[in-house]
N, C-alpha and C positions, 0 to 999 in steps of 0.2 A: 755575151756583150750587151750592155744596156742600150736603150734608144739614144740616150745622150752621147754615149761613146761612139755609136754608129754615125750620128750626125757630125760629131767632131771629126771623126776620121775622114768622112767624105769632104768636109770643108778643107782639111789639111792636104787633100790630094789635088786641090786647085793649083794651077801653075804658079811658080814662085813670084812672078811679076804681079799677078793679081793679089796674092797674099800681102806683098809689100805695099801695094796701093791701099789695101784694107787696113794697113798698120802704119799709117802716117805718110805714105807715098815715097819714102826715101829709105834705101837700105841703111841699116845701123852698122856703121863701120868705125872701129876703134883700133888704133895701132895697125891699120891695114887689114884687120880681121873683120869680116862681115858675118853677122849673126844669121843663122839659117832662117829663111822667111817664115817657116811654120812657127818657130819660137819667137820671132819678132812679133808675130800676130798675137801670141799668147801674152807677151809682155805688154803690147799696146792695149789689149783688152783689160788688163789688170792695172793700168796706169793710175786709176783713181782710187784704188783700194787703199784703206788705211795702212800705215806701216805696222809691221808685226809688233814693234816695240810699244805701240799704243794700246795693245790688247793684253788681257790676262793670258797667262801661259796655257790654261785649260782651253780657252777659245782658240788660240793658235793651233794647239794640238788637234782639235776637232776640225778646223777649217782646212788645214793642210792634209789631213787624212782624207777628207772628201775630195779635195782637189786632185790629189795623186791618184785616187781611185778612178777618176774620170779620164786620165791621160796615160795610164799605164796599161800596156797590152796584157791579155790573158797569159797565164803560164804556158810554157812550151809543152807541146805534146810529148809523150814518152817519158815524163818525169813524175815519179810517185812522191808524194809528200806525206809526212806524219808529224803532227804536233806532239811535243813531249816537254817534260821539265827536267832540268839538270840541277844538281846541288850547287848552291852558291855560298858566298860568305855570309856571315851573320845569321846563319841558319835559314836563309831565304832560299826559295826555289826559283830558278830562272826559266821563264818560258822560252822554248826554242822550237825550230822546225827543221826536220831533215829532208833533204831532196836527194832521191836516188834515181839515176837515169837508167833507162833500158840499155842493155849492153855495157854496163859499167865496167871500166878497166880495173881489175883487181890490184894493179900496180899504182894506180893514181891515188895520192894521199887525200885524206879528208881536208876540205877547206872549211875553216871556222870563220864565219862572216858576220860583220857588224854594220848595221845600217847607218845612214846619215841622220842629221837632225840637230847638230850643235849640242848634243847631250840633253836636249829639252823636248824634242819632238821625234816622231817616228815609232814604228813598231815592226812586227813581222811582215805586214802587208806592204810597207814602204819599198822594200826591195824584192818583193815576191817574184815578179816577172824576171828581174835581172838574175836572181839566184837560180831560177829554173833554166835560164839561158846558159849560165855558167856550168851547171850540172850537165845539161844536155850536150854542150860543145866539148867540155873537157873530159866528160865521162867519169867524173868523180862525184862522191857524195859531198854535199854542201850542208853545213850546220849553221843555220841563221839564228842569231842570238837576240832576244828581246831584253836587253839590259835595263836596269833602273834609270829613270830620268829625273832631272831637276825640273822645277824647284823643290819638290818634296824630298828628292834624294840628290843632294849636291855632291860635288867631288869629295871623295874618290869613289862613290858608290858605283857609278857606271863602269869605270875602268877596272875596279875590283871584280865586278861581275864578268867582264870580258876576259880577264886573266884566268879566273876560275873556269870559264867556259873553254878557253883554249886548253888548259891543263886537263880538264875532264875529257875533251874531245880527243886529245892525244892518247890518253889512257884507254879510251873506249872505241878508238877508230875501227878496230877489227869487227865490232858489232855491226858496222855499216859497210862491211865488205872492203875496207881499205887497209893498207899496210899497218900493222900493229905498232904502237908507240911513236907515231909520227903524225904531224898535222901542219897544214899551212894556215896563215891568217890573211884576212882580206877585209876591206871595207871602203866605203866612200865617205868623203868629207870627215865628219867626226869619227866615223868608223875607220877611216884611213889613219886618223890620229891615233886611235886605240891600237891599230895593227902595228904601226911604227913603234909605239911605246912598248908593246908586248915583246917585239923582237929585241929592243934594247934592254928591257927589264930582265928577260930571260938570260941575256948575256951577263948583265951585272950580277945576277943571282947565281950564275954558273949552273943554270938549269937547261934542259934540252931546248934548243932553238927551234922556231918554226922552220919547216923545210923551204919555205919561201914567204914573201910578203907582197900582197897586192894592195897598192895604195892608189886609190882613185880620187882625184882632186882633193888630196889630203890637207887638213889644217895641221901644219907641223910646227908653226912658230907664231905664238900669240904675242911675242915681244917686238920683233923687228917690223918696221914700217915699210914694207915692200911697195914699190910704185903702183903695182896692179891694184892695191887696196884703194887707191885714190882714183886711178884711171877707169876702173871698172866698178867703182863703189856704188853706183846706182843702176846697175844692169840686172836683168832677169837671170837667175832666180834668187840670187843672194846679194844683199847689199851690206855695206860696211855697218850701217845702222843695225841691221839684223844680227850681224856677227857680234857686235858689242852687246846687244840685248841678250844673246845666247850666253855670253860669258858672265854677264850680271846675274843670270838665273843659275848658272852652273857652278860658279866658284864661291867658296866661303869668303867672307869679307876679309880683305887684306892678304889674300893668297899671293904668293910669289909666282908671277906668270912665267918666269924663266925656269921654273922647276921642270926637269926633263919628263916628269910624269904628266905634264900638261903640254910642254913645248919640246918634243923630241928633236926639233931642229936646232935647239940650243946646245945639244950634246957635242962636245968638241971632237971626239974620235969615233968614227963610224966603221972602222975596219973590223972585219970578222963577222959582220951581220949577214943574214941569209940573203940569197938572191932576191931581187926586187923587180916587180913590174910597177912602174910609176906612170900614172895617167893624169894629165891635166887638161883643163878646158880653157880655150882661148878667151872667152868672155866670162871671166871669173875673177873676183878679187883675190882668190887664193892661187892664181896661176903662177905668179913669180916665186912664191915660197915652195910650191911643188916642183917647179923646174929646178930651183936652186938645190933642193934636197936630193933630187935625182943626180945632179952633177956631183954633189959632195959624196954621195954613196959611191958613184963610179970612180971618183978620184981616190977614194979610200980602198979601191980594189974589189968592191962588191959587184958581182955581175948584175947589170941593170938593163932592163928594157924600158925605154922611155918614149912616150909619144904624147904630143899636145894636139888636141882637136880644136883647131882655130875657130871653126864656125859654130861651136857648141858652148852652152853655158854650164854653170855649176848645176849639179843634180841631174845631168842628162840621162843617167841610167834609169831614171824613173819615167822618161818621156817616150817610151818605146811605142806607144799607140799612135802618137801624133807627129813624131819626128823621124823621118827616114834616116837622117844623119845619126841620130842617137841609136837607132836599131843597128845600123851598120857598125857603129863604134863598139857597141856591146859585143857583137859577134867577133870583131877583130880583137878586142881585149881578151875574150875567152880563148881565142887562138894563141895569143901571147902566153897566157897561163899554161896552156897545153904544151907549148914549145919548151917552157921552163921545166915543166914536169918531166918531159921526155929526156932531159939532161940530168935529172936527179939520180 
């Protein structure tokens, strides 16, 4: 752990009341949901930063990489990692990282995981701590995928890589000590979008479905104007302005945003999809669409475990060093996945 991380962690252990006083003096409450004091302080300290939409994509990628490195806990003990490449579309190779826990359950399927970042930012380090938690708690191997990013690689490059990674993971799961010919998908934010799309696309193509889908504060509908996009449009760590900027970078000009390969929430019939764990954050522009998608899946007869963490913001899986609520939520989400696995 770096000196900066150590200092940050010590500050975040101060009593909540003191942290709120350091962050404007009044708790941030919207819809009766009060943001965790540690994260309110982070938001306060970054209040004068330029909006991401005012910066070149390369600068945003570098800044967010450094920021996340400072607030993300080290990987869990007892989890081995190995970097590898897997074959992707267009003859490209996709960087990936496999997480193997001590005491791995040979019956636990491989989880193929896709990081957050709007299709524009993020890499294997973005979800490193979280993937290690998932592997350690569920006792399953986790394959984290470093898919191609916009603007150099616009839609559908990212989702094509993720589909290829899922199908490769399913075929090669036994190499990682998991049941042969099966895999789950999971992701946060844009990674949740990709996971939901893969589940639907496998169904449309009559291909083997994921054994389950883990959707963490997923972006599932780029078309509908859900109220949370306005009410939480300027909160930490995702703003409506940033979401719009992500889509401007990610999509080709004139692309139909209702296409289910971008907006899986626009799909009319959701029956027959694999079991889902859907997690939303209370202080998040995406919370309403995630909550709505969980309800629609459940109404369609899909087994769903759904929980909203009202005191946490978007991207909380990356805040495990500074936010006790985020750390606790990550452990609980892993337990939810383990419970679904036990029923497979």
